C-alpha positions in Angstrom: 0.0 0.0 0.0 3.0 2.3 0.4 4.3 1.9 -3.2 4.5 5.3 -4.9 1.9 4.4 -7.6 -0.6 3.3 -4.9 -0.1 6.5 -3.0 -0.5 8.5 -6.2 -3.7 6.6 -7.0 -5.0 7.2 -3.5 -4.2 10.9 -3.7 -6.0 11.1 -7.0 -9.1 9.3 -5.5 -9.1 11.6 -2.4 -8.6 14.9 -4.3 -12.3 15.7 -4.5 -12.6 15.4 -0.7 -10.0 18.2 -0.2 -12.8 20.7 0.3 -14.0 18.7 3.3 -10.6 19.0 5.1 -9.2 21.6 7.4 -7.5 24.3 5.5 -3.9 23.5 6.2 -1.2 22.0 4.0 -0.8 18.8 6.0 -4.4 17.7 6.1 -4.4 16.0 2.7 -1.2 14.0 3.6 -2.8 12.9 6.9 -6.0 11.9 5.0 -4.0 9.9 2.5 -2.1 8.1 5.2 -5.1 7.4 7.5 -7.3 6.3 4.5 -4.6 4.0 3.3 -4.2 2.4 6.7 -8.0 2.0 7.2 -8.5 0.6 3.7 -5.8 -2.0 4.3 -7.3 -3.0 7.6 -10.7 -3.3 6.0 -9.4 -5.4 3.2 -7.7 -7.8 5.7 -10.8 -7.9 7.9 -13.2 -8.5 5.1 -15.1 -5.2 5.8 -17.0 -4.2 2.7 -17.9 -0.5 2.5 -17.8 1.9 -0.4 -14.4 3.7 -0.6 -16.3 7.0 -0.8 -17.9 6.3 2.6 -14.5 5.2 4.0 -13.1 8.5 2.9 -15.8 10.4 4.6 -15.4 8.4 7.8 -11.7 9.0 7.8 -12.2 12.7 7.5 -14.8 12.7 10.3 -12.3 10.8 12.5 -9.6 13.3 11.8 -11.6 16.5 12.2 -14.0 15.5 14.9 -12.6 12.5 16.8 -15.1 12.8 19.7 -18.0 12.7 17.3 -16.5 9.7 15.5 -16.2 8.0 18.9 -19.8 8.8 19.8 -21.0 7.4 16.4 -18.9 4.3 16.8 -20.6 3.6 20.1 -24.1 4.4 18.8 -24.3 4.6 15.0 -28.0 5.2 15.1 -27.2 8.8 16.3 -26.2 9.6 12.7 -30.0 10.0 12.1 -29.9 13.0 14.4 -28.0 14.9 11.7 -31.0 14.6 9.4 -33.1 16.4 12.0 -30.2 18.9 12.8 -30.9 18.2 16.5 -28.4 17.0 19.1 -29.5 13.9 20.9 -31.4 14.5 24.1 -28.5 13.6 26.3 -26.8 16.3 28.4 -23.4 14.6 28.1 -23.6 14.8 24.3 -25.3 18.1 24.0 -22.8 19.9 26.2 -19.7 18.7 24.3 -20.9 17.9 20.8 -24.3 19.6 20.4 -23.1 22.3 18.0 -21.7 19.7 15.6 -25.2 18.4 14.9 -26.0 21.7 13.2 -22.6 22.3 11.7 -22.6 22.8 7.9 -19.0 21.4 7.8 -20.0 18.2 9.5 -23.1 17.8 7.4 -21.1 18.2 4.2 -18.8 15.4 5.3 -21.7 13.1 6.2 -23.9 13.8 3.1 -24.0 11.9 -0.1 -21.5 12.5 -2.9 -21.8 11.8 -6.6 -21.5 8.1 -5.9 -24.3 8.3 -3.3 -22.0 7.3 -0.5 -23.2 8.5 2.9 -22.2 7.8 6.5 -25.4 5.9 7.4 -25.6 3.8 10.6 -25.2 0.5 8.6 -21.9 1.8 7.1 -20.6 3.0 10.4 -21.4 -0.4 12.0 -19.4 -2.2 9.4 -16.5 0.3 9.7 -16.2 0.1 13.5 -17.3 -3.5 13.8 -20.2 -4.9 15.7 -18.1 -5.3 18.8 -17.7 -1.5 19.3 -21.1 -0.4 18.0 -23.6 -0.6 20.8 -21.3 0.1 23.7 -17.5 0.6 23.7 -15.9 -0.1 27.0 -13.9 2.8 28.3 -15.6 5.2 26.0 -16.6 8.5 27.5 -20.0 8.0 25.9 -20.9 4.7 27.4 -23.9 4.4 29.7 -23.2 4.8 33.4 -23.3 1.6 35.4 
């Protein structure tokens, strides 16, 4: 995956997603590296998701890691973005509430020309069924 031609092909594939990144010179390089790693892990694990959705998830993880953690624990919360309302949970609203109405977050999660979105089913496949539904040690797990 680190051969120059593979990196070049990955950069070409990810170029349309540059507008979804933070405006700094290293963000695309970080995306290429993180995407390549996640793609390799998915291939080895047999996880089948559209590459477009994987690109969007990788961007979400890089830009808003706490939101990605929350969605990994409970992928159904992705539906709250359709309503533009933070979930009715004070732990979430206090820290991440503004992200549910953020245009930048919504652009990352919305469909592209290929129709790839970050729906709950895609997130479940990306994070694995073991994490979705309750990650131990997560700051978003239910209290005992």
